[in-house]
A tleap script that builds the chain and sets N, CA, C and O, in Angstrom:
source leaprc.protein.ff14SB
mol = sequence {
  NMET THR HIE CYS ALA SER LEU ALA TYR VAL
  GLN ALA LEU VAL LEU GLU VAL GLY CYS GLY
  VAL GLY ASN SER THR TYR PRO LEU LEU GLU
  SER ASN PRO ALA LEU ARG PHE THR SER PHE
  ASP PHE ALA ALA THR ALA VAL GLU ILE LEU
  LYS GLN HIE PRO GLN TYR ASP SER ASN LYS
  ILE ASP ALA PHE CYS TRP ASP PRO ALA VAL
  ASP GLU ILE PRO GLU ARG LEU GLN PRO GLY
  MET GLY GLU ARG GLU ARG GLU ILE GLU CTYR
}
set mol.1.N position { -177.859 96.439 25.316 }
set mol.1.CA position { -179.053 96.185 24.533 }
set mol.1.C position { -179.929 97.431 24.542 }
set mol.1.O position { -180.802 97.568 25.398 }
set mol.2.N position { -179.713 98.298 23.639 }
set mol.2.CA position { -180.450 99.549 23.611 }
set mol.2.C position { -181.932 99.355 23.312 }
set mol.2.O position { -182.752 100.169 23.736 }
set mol.3.N position { -182.294 98.294 22.590 }
set mol.3.CA position { -183.703 98.088 22.290 }
set mol.3.C position { -184.486 97.615 23.506 }
set mol.3.O position { -185.716 97.580 23.456 }
set mol.4.N position { -183.827 97.255 24.584 }
set mol.4.CA position { -184.484 96.849 25.820 }
set mol.4.C position { -184.070 97.760 26.970 }
set mol.4.O position { -183.934 97.314 28.109 }
set mol.5.N position { -183.879 99.001 26.672 }
set mol.5.CA position { -183.390 99.950 27.672 }
set mol.5.C position { -184.294 100.014 28.892 }
set mol.5.O position { -183.811 100.290 29.991 }
set mol.6.N position { -185.588 99.767 28.735 }
set mol.6.CA position { -186.500 99.836 29.876 }
set mol.6.C position { -186.222 98.731 30.893 }
set mol.6.O position { -186.651 98.843 32.041 }
set mol.7.N position { -185.523 97.678 30.509 }
set mol.7.CA position { -185.180 96.605 31.436 }
set mol.7.C position { -183.793 96.777 32.047 }
set mol.7.O position { -183.376 95.961 32.869 }
set mol.8.N position { -183.089 97.808 31.662 }
set mol.8.CA position { -181.689 97.942 32.040 }
set mol.8.C position { -181.464 98.154 33.532 }
set mol.8.O position { -180.410 97.772 34.040 }
set mol.9.N position { -182.402 98.742 34.245 }
set mol.9.CA position { -182.149 99.095 35.638 }
set mol.9.C position { -183.229 98.651 36.599 }
set mol.9.O position { -183.275 99.132 37.731 }
set mol.10.N position { -184.097 97.749 36.184 }
set mol.10.CA position { -185.194 97.345 37.050 }
set mol.10.C position { -185.071 95.874 37.424 }
set mol.10.O position { -184.464 95.077 36.709 }
set mol.11.N position { -185.660 95.543 38.558 }
set mol.11.CA position { -185.788 94.147 38.938 }
set mol.11.C position { -187.140 93.698 38.427 }
set mol.11.O position { -188.165 94.252 38.824 }
set mol.12.N position { -187.162 92.720 37.568 }
set mol.12.CA position { -188.419 92.280 36.965 }
set mol.12.C position { -188.351 90.793 36.656 }
set mol.12.O position { -187.274 90.205 36.557 }
set mol.13.N position { -189.513 90.212 36.508 }
set mol.13.CA position { -189.619 88.831 36.077 }
set mol.13.C position { -189.999 88.835 34.611 }
set mol.13.O position { -190.982 89.464 34.219 }
set mol.14.N position { -189.222 88.132 33.797 }
set mol.14.CA position { -189.463 88.050 32.365 }
set mol.14.C position { -190.046 86.678 32.070 }
set mol.14.O position { -189.436 85.662 32.401 }
set mol.15.N position { -191.219 86.638 31.454 }
set mol.15.CA position { -191.803 85.394 30.983 }
set mol.15.C position { -191.356 85.227 29.543 }
set mol.15.O position { -191.782 85.969 28.658 }
set mol.16.N position { -190.503 84.255 29.319 }
set mol.16.CA position { -189.921 84.054 28.003 }
set mol.16.C position { -190.585 82.844 27.342 }
set mol.16.O position { -190.314 81.699 27.702 }
set mol.17.N position { -191.442 83.114 26.387 }
set mol.17.CA position { -192.185 82.081 25.673 }
set mol.17.C position { -191.377 81.688 24.440 }
set mol.17.O position { -191.093 82.527 23.585 }
set mol.18.N position { -191.012 80.424 24.353 }
set mol.18.CA position { -190.172 79.985 23.246 }
set mol.18.C position { -188.733 80.414 23.465 }
set mol.18.O position { -188.138 81.070 22.611 }
set mol.19.N position { -188.173 80.044 24.607 }
set mol.19.CA position { -186.834 80.510 24.994 }
set mol.19.C position { -185.721 79.932 24.142 }
set mol.19.O position { -184.636 80.510 24.070 }
set mol.20.N position { -185.967 78.807 23.499 }
set mol.20.CA position { -184.913 78.190 22.704 }
set mol.20.C position { -183.707 77.867 23.562 }
set mol.20.O position { -183.850 77.358 24.673 }
set mol.21.N position { -182.521 78.159 23.054 }
set mol.21.CA position { -181.272 77.836 23.755 }
set mol.21.C position { -180.758 78.999 24.600 }
set mol.21.O position { -179.655 78.926 25.143 }
set mol.22.N position { -181.542 80.067 24.716 }
set mol.22.CA position { -181.150 81.187 25.573 }
set mol.22.C position { -180.517 82.356 24.849 }
set mol.22.O position { -179.837 83.168 25.476 }
set mol.23.N position { -180.721 82.463 23.551 }
set mol.23.CA position { -180.099 83.549 22.789 }
set mol.23.C position { -180.619 84.929 23.167 }
set mol.23.O position { -179.970 85.930 22.860 }
set mol.24.N position { -181.758 85.007 23.817 }
set mol.24.CA position { -182.244 86.282 24.361 }
set mol.24.C position { -181.993 86.357 25.860 }
set mol.24.O position { -181.688 87.422 26.396 }
set mol.25.N position { -182.123 85.231 26.525 }
set mol.25.CA position { -181.995 85.181 27.980 }
set mol.25.C position { -180.661 85.728 28.461 }
set mol.25.O position { -180.619 86.638 29.289 }
set mol.26.N position { -179.591 85.183 27.951 }
set mol.26.CA position { -178.272 85.536 28.481 }
set mol.26.C position { -177.839 86.965 28.161 }
set mol.26.O position { -177.253 87.613 29.028 }
set mol.27.N position { -178.096 87.489 26.960 }
set mol.27.CA position { -177.770 88.906 26.733 }
set mol.27.C position { -178.580 89.847 27.637 }
set mol.27.O position { -178.052 90.850 28.118 }
set mol.28.N position { -179.848 89.529 27.867 }
set mol.28.CA position { -180.651 90.360 28.769 }
set mol.28.C position { -180.126 90.273 30.197 }
set mol.28.O position { -180.064 91.279 30.903 }
set mol.29.N position { -179.755 89.083 30.615 }
set mol.29.CA position { -179.225 88.902 31.961 }
set mol.29.C position { -177.884 89.612 32.134 }
set mol.29.O position { -177.589 90.125 33.214 }
set mol.30.N position { -177.082 89.645 31.093 }
set mol.30.CA position { -175.825 90.401 31.154 }
set mol.30.C position { -176.098 91.900 31.268 }
set mol.30.O position { -175.383 92.611 31.975 }
set mol.31.N position { -177.127 92.379 30.577 }
set mol.31.CA position { -177.485 93.798 30.640 }
set mol.31.C position { -178.036 94.184 31.998 }
set mol.31.O position { -177.823 95.302 32.468 }
set mol.32.N position { -178.751 93.252 32.632 }
set mol.32.CA position { -179.349 93.532 33.933 }
set mol.32.C position { -179.366 92.261 34.773 }
set mol.32.O position { -180.287 91.456 34.643 }
set mol.33.N position { -178.377 92.066 35.622 }
set mol.33.CA position { -178.311 90.867 36.460 }
set mol.33.C position { -179.452 90.741 37.466 }
set mol.33.O position { -179.618 89.677 38.064 }
set mol.34.N position { -180.246 91.797 37.672 }
set mol.34.CA position { -181.371 91.738 38.612 }
set mol.34.C position { -182.594 91.052 38.010 }
set mol.34.O position { -183.537 90.723 38.731 }
set mol.35.N position { -182.586 90.833 36.698 }
set mol.35.CA position { -183.725 90.178 36.063 }
set mol.35.C position { -183.825 88.726 36.504 }
set mol.35.O position { -182.823 88.079 36.807 }
set mol.36.N position { -185.057 88.231 36.534 }
set mol.36.CA position { -185.345 86.821 36.757 }
set mol.36.C position { -186.172 86.347 35.573 }
set mol.36.O position { -186.950 87.115 35.007 }
set mol.37.N position { -186.004 85.086 35.198 }
set mol.37.CA position { -186.684 84.552 34.028 }
set mol.37.C position { -187.484 83.307 34.366 }
set mol.37.O position { -187.018 82.430 35.093 }
set mol.38.N position { -188.684 83.242 33.834 }
set mol.38.CA position { -189.443 82.010 33.731 }
set mol.38.C position { -189.501 81.753 32.237 }
set mol.38.O position { -190.189 82.455 31.496 }
set mol.39.N position { -188.761 80.729 31.805 }
set mol.39.CA position { -188.547 80.493 30.380 }
set mol.39.C position { -188.985 79.087 30.015 }
set mol.39.O position { -188.665 78.119 30.705 }
set mol.40.N position { -189.730 78.991 28.904 }
set mol.40.CA position { -190.102 77.653 28.460 }
set mol.40.C position { -190.065 77.550 26.949 }
set mol.40.O position { -190.142 78.545 26.227 }
set mol.41.N position { -189.945 76.308 26.496 }
set mol.41.CA position { -189.932 75.997 25.081 }
set mol.41.C position { -190.500 74.594 24.932 }
set mol.41.O position { -190.407 73.787 25.857 }
set mol.42.N position { -191.084 74.297 23.785 }
set mol.42.CA position { -191.616 72.945 23.583 }
set mol.42.C position { -190.527 71.962 23.173 }
set mol.42.O position { -190.763 70.754 23.153 }
set mol.43.N position { -189.329 72.467 22.844 }
set mol.43.CA position { -188.215 71.607 22.447 }
set mol.43.C position { -187.339 71.294 23.661 }
set mol.43.O position { -186.607 72.156 24.149 }
set mol.44.N position { -187.421 70.065 24.138 }
set mol.44.CA position { -186.665 69.658 25.324 }
set mol.44.C position { -185.156 69.806 25.113 }
set mol.44.O position { -184.435 70.170 26.042 }
set mol.45.N position { -184.683 69.531 23.914 }
set mol.45.CA position { -183.250 69.649 23.624 }
set mol.45.C position { -182.783 71.092 23.778 }
set mol.45.O position { -181.705 71.340 24.318 }
set mol.46.N position { -183.581 72.038 23.311 }
set mol.46.CA position { -183.228 73.454 23.436 }
set mol.46.C position { -183.140 73.866 24.907 }
set mol.46.O position { -182.214 74.575 25.302 }
set mol.47.N position { -184.094 73.426 25.706 }
set mol.47.CA position { -184.092 73.771 27.130 }
set mol.47.C position { -182.858 73.171 27.810 }
set mol.47.O position { -182.246 73.822 28.656 }
set mol.48.N position { -182.493 71.958 27.457 }
set mol.48.CA position { -181.296 71.336 28.040 }
set mol.48.C position { -180.035 72.107 27.656 }
set mol.48.O position { -179.137 72.267 28.483 }
set mol.49.N position { -179.954 72.584 26.421 }
set mol.49.CA position { -178.803 73.390 25.997 }
set mol.49.C position { -178.763 74.693 26.786 }
set mol.49.O position { -177.692 75.112 27.227 }
set mol.50.N position { -179.919 75.345 26.972 }
set mol.50.CA position { -179.994 76.571 27.771 }
set mol.50.C position { -179.456 76.319 29.174 }
set mol.50.O position { -178.722 77.146 29.714 }
set mol.51.N position { -179.815 75.184 29.767 }
set mol.51.CA position { -179.397 74.859 31.133 }
set mol.51.C position { -177.912 74.501 31.228 }
set mol.51.O position { -177.336 74.566 32.314 }
set mol.52.N position { -177.294 74.129 30.125 }
set mol.52.CA position { -175.871 73.788 30.138 }
set mol.52.C position { -174.963 75.002 29.946 }
set mol.52.O position { -173.740 74.884 30.034 }
set mol.53.N position { -175.551 76.155 29.686 }
set mol.53.CA position { -174.774 77.385 29.494 }
set mol.53.C position { -174.006 77.706 30.773 }
set mol.53.O position { -174.541 77.522 31.867 }
set mol.54.N position { -172.773 78.178 30.663 }
set mol.54.CA position { -171.970 78.493 31.860 }
set mol.54.C position { -172.617 79.524 32.789 }
set mol.54.O position { -172.338 79.523 33.988 }
set mol.55.N position { -173.468 80.394 32.266 }
set mol.55.CA position { -174.113 81.418 33.094 }
set mol.55.C position { -175.461 80.968 33.655 }
set mol.55.O position { -176.134 81.746 34.331 }
set mol.56.N position { -175.862 79.737 33.388 }
set mol.56.CA position { -177.154 79.280 33.896 }
set mol.56.C position { -177.137 79.240 35.418 }
set mol.56.O position { -176.233 78.672 36.030 }
set mol.57.N position { -178.142 79.847 36.009 }
set mol.57.CA position { -178.302 79.882 37.463 }
set mol.57.C position { -179.778 79.631 37.749 }
set mol.57.O position { -180.627 80.455 37.408 }
set mol.58.N position { -180.082 78.515 38.362 }
set mol.58.CA position { -181.489 78.162 38.612 }
set mol.58.C position { -182.174 79.128 39.568 }
set mol.58.O position { -183.401 79.118 39.672 }
set mol.59.N position { -181.413 79.960 40.267 }
set mol.59.CA position { -182.014 81.000 41.109 }
set mol.59.C position { -182.483 82.188 40.281 }
set mol.59.O position { -183.309 82.978 40.738 }
set mol.60.N position { -181.961 82.317 39.065 }
set mol.60.CA position { -182.332 83.431 38.197 }
set mol.60.C position { -183.173 82.992 37.003 }
set mol.60.O position { -183.955 83.775 36.466 }
set mol.61.N position { -183.007 81.738 36.592 }
set mol.61.CA position { -183.697 81.242 35.398 }
set mol.61.C position { -184.429 79.953 35.734 }
set mol.61.O position { -183.809 78.957 36.106 }
set mol.62.N position { -185.735 79.976 35.603 }
set mol.62.CA position { -186.564 78.783 35.764 }
set mol.62.C position { -186.927 78.332 34.352 }
set mol.62.O position { -187.895 78.820 33.768 }
set mol.63.N position { -186.151 77.403 33.809 }
set mol.63.CA position { -186.339 76.959 32.427 }
set mol.63.C position { -186.915 75.550 32.413 }
set mol.63.O position { -186.477 74.679 33.164 }
set mol.64.N position { -187.908 75.337 31.542 }
set mol.64.CA position { -188.547 74.033 31.478 }
set mol.64.C position { -189.198 73.823 30.123 }
set mol.64.O position { -189.435 74.763 29.365 }
set mol.65.N position { -189.475 72.568 29.849 }
set mol.65.CA position { -190.120 72.188 28.603 }
set mol.65.C position { -191.630 72.194 28.816 }
set mol.65.O position { -192.134 71.603 29.771 }
set mol.66.N position { -192.351 72.873 27.910 }
set mol.66.CA position { -193.813 72.926 27.991 }
set mol.66.C position { -194.363 73.314 26.633 }
set mol.66.O position { -193.881 74.256 26.003 }
set mol.67.N position { -195.366 72.592 26.188 }
set mol.67.CA position { -196.072 72.920 24.946 }
set mol.67.C position { -197.492 73.322 25.322 }
set mol.67.O position { -198.334 72.453 25.552 }
set mol.68.N position { -197.775 74.625 25.390 }
set mol.68.CA position { -199.091 75.077 25.836 }
set mol.68.C position { -200.231 74.647 24.915 }
set mol.68.O position { -201.396 74.704 25.309 }
set mol.69.N position { -199.914 74.222 23.706 }
set mol.69.CA position { -200.966 73.782 22.792 }
set mol.69.C position { -201.537 72.419 23.190 }
set mol.69.O position { -202.679 72.098 22.863 }
set mol.70.N position { -200.741 71.630 23.890 }
set mol.70.CA position { -201.204 70.282 24.227 }
set mol.70.C position { -201.102 69.931 25.707 }
set mol.70.O position { -201.792 69.017 26.161 }
set mol.71.N position { -200.272 70.621 26.465 }
set mol.71.CA position { -200.053 70.288 27.875 }
set mol.71.C position { -200.873 71.180 28.797 }
set mol.71.O position { -201.187 72.322 28.463 }
set mol.72.N position { -201.215 70.637 29.964 }
set mol.72.CA position { -201.876 71.420 31.009 }
set mol.72.C position { -200.917 72.501 31.513 }
set mol.72.O position { -199.702 72.379 31.362 }
set mol.73.N position { -201.464 73.545 32.107 }
set mol.73.CA position { -200.632 74.605 32.685 }
set mol.73.C position { -199.867 74.025 33.874 }
set mol.73.O position { -200.477 73.495 34.803 }
set mol.74.N position { -198.535 74.122 33.853 }
set mol.74.CA position { -197.760 73.566 34.970 }
set mol.74.C position { -197.973 74.360 36.253 }
set mol.74.O position { -198.277 75.552 36.216 }
set mol.75.N position { -197.809 73.686 37.384 }
set mol.75.CA position { -198.000 74.334 38.687 }
set mol.75.C position { -197.166 75.594 38.833 }
set mol.75.O position { -197.628 76.585 39.399 }
set mol.76.N position { -195.943 75.566 38.327 }
set mol.76.CA position { -195.027 76.698 38.513 }
set mol.76.C position { -195.556 77.977 37.862 }
set mol.76.O position { -195.074 79.063 38.184 }
set mol.77.N position { -196.535 77.880 36.955 }
set mol.77.CA position { -197.108 79.071 36.324 }
set mol.77.C position { -198.446 79.484 36.926 }
set mol.77.O position { -199.020 80.500 36.532 }
set mol.78.N position { -198.934 78.712 37.863 }
set mol.78.CA position { -200.204 79.047 38.499 }
set mol.78.C position { -199.937 79.915 39.724 }
set mol.78.O position { -199.042 79.612 40.512 }
set mol.79.N position { -200.708 80.998 39.891 }
set mol.79.CA position { -200.474 81.904 41.026 }
set mol.79.C position { -200.532 81.162 42.361 }
set mol.79.O position { -201.450 80.386 42.624 }
set mol.80.N position { -199.529 81.424 43.189 }
set mol.80.CA position { -199.494 80.833 44.514 }
set mol.80.C position { -199.057 79.382 44.545 }
set mol.80.O position { -199.037 78.767 45.612 }
set mol.81.N position { -198.709 78.826 43.405 }
set mol.81.CA position { -198.317 77.429 43.346 }
set mol.81.C position { -196.828 77.315 43.048 }
set mol.81.O position { -196.178 78.303 42.705 }
set mol.82.N position { -196.302 76.130 43.177 }
set mol.82.CA position { -194.909 75.901 42.831 }
set mol.82.C position { -193.966 76.291 43.945 }
set mol.82.O position { -194.386 76.565 45.069 }
set mol.83.N position { -192.689 76.313 43.622 }
set mol.83.CA position { -191.634 76.554 44.587 }
set mol.83.C position { -191.684 77.953 45.183 }
set mol.83.O position { -191.441 78.134 46.376 }
set mol.84.N position { -191.995 78.931 44.361 }
set mol.84.CA position { -191.956 80.310 44.844 }
set mol.84.C position { -193.084 81.116 44.212 }
set mol.84.O position { -193.458 80.900 43.059 }
set mol.85.N position { -193.607 82.032 44.984 }
set mol.85.CA position { -194.629 82.953 44.482 }
set mol.85.C position { -193.946 83.946 43.565 }
set mol.85.O position { -192.854 84.425 43.871 }
set mol.86.N position { -194.570 84.258 42.455 }
set mol.86.CA position { -193.959 85.174 41.491 }
set mol.86.C position { -194.714 86.504 41.477 }
set mol.86.O position { -195.943 86.541 41.423 }
set mol.87.N position { -193.963 87.568 41.526 }
set mol.87.CA position { -194.545 88.894 41.430 }
set mol.87.C position { -193.881 89.636 40.282 }
set mol.87.O position { -192.670 89.542 40.077 }
set mol.88.N position { -194.680 90.360 39.553 }
set mol.88.CA position { -194.147 91.150 38.454 }
set mol.88.C position { -194.374 92.621 38.772 }
set mol.88.O position { -195.499 93.039 39.044 }
set mol.89.N position { -193.315 93.392 38.738 }
set mol.89.CA position { -193.423 94.829 38.960 }
set mol.89.C position { -193.302 95.549 37.637 }
set mol.89.O position { -192.424 95.234 36.834 }
set mol.90.N position { -194.166 96.504 37.405 }
set mol.90.CA position { -194.121 97.273 36.160 }
set mol.90.C position { -193.579 98.663 36.430 }
set mol.90.O position { -193.462 99.470 35.507 }
savepdb mol mol.pdb
quit
């Protein structure tokens, strides 16, 4: 993925807004297995399809259904909350 060359060699957390079925997630993860994703979409069916992909790994991809226009901010996106603390390195 030459258009994302800056992600090719770094360990980073990608916040994927509108992840759909993972059409960006999996190619990026193939380019750089060190990436981690917090991915959400308002379409529950799309998120379920993303999770059924053979490369889905819950240690690398935190995918969930969320509509920020109507839902409260989930705990997993609040600093210091949820299963794991998230840090982003630039």
